[in-house]
C-alpha positions as CSV (number, residue, x, y, z in Angstrom):
1,M,-52.2,29.3,-48.1
2,L,-48.7,30.1,-47.1
3,Q,-47.5,33.7,-46.8
4,F,-44.0,33.3,-48.2
5,A,-41.5,35.2,-46.1
6,V,-38.2,34.0,-47.5
7,E,-37.4,32.9,-51.1
8,Y,-34.1,31.6,-52.2
9,S,-33.0,30.6,-55.7
10,G,-29.6,29.2,-56.7
11,K,-27.9,26.2,-58.1
12,N,-26.9,23.1,-56.2
13,K,-23.7,21.2,-56.7
14,N,-25.1,19.2,-59.6
15,G,-26.0,22.4,-61.5
16,A,-29.7,22.1,-61.0
17,T,-31.7,25.2,-60.4
18,I,-33.4,25.1,-57.0
19,R,-35.9,27.3,-55.3
20,V,-36.7,27.2,-51.6
21,A,-39.6,29.1,-50.1
22,K,-40.4,29.3,-46.4
23,G,-43.4,30.8,-44.7
24,R,-45.8,30.4,-41.8
25,G,-48.9,28.4,-42.0
26,K,-52.2,29.2,-40.3
27,D,-51.1,27.3,-37.2
28,G,-47.9,29.4,-36.9
29,K,-45.6,26.6,-37.9
30,V,-42.8,27.3,-40.4
31,E,-43.4,25.3,-43.6
32,G,-41.1,25.0,-46.6
33,V,-41.4,24.1,-50.3
34,I,-38.4,22.9,-52.3
35,G,-38.5,22.6,-56.0
36,G,-35.7,21.8,-58.4
37,F,-35.0,21.1,-62.0
38,N,-32.1,20.6,-64.4
39,P,-32.1,23.3,-67.1
């Protein structure tokens, strides 16, 4: 389970809504999840 430290939401150059979440896993490494969709 990631403890999300930073969240970003915005639009990319194609107009798709994107979300980026970054956090630290149990091993201390920074992991990221990127999701996007066109409205």
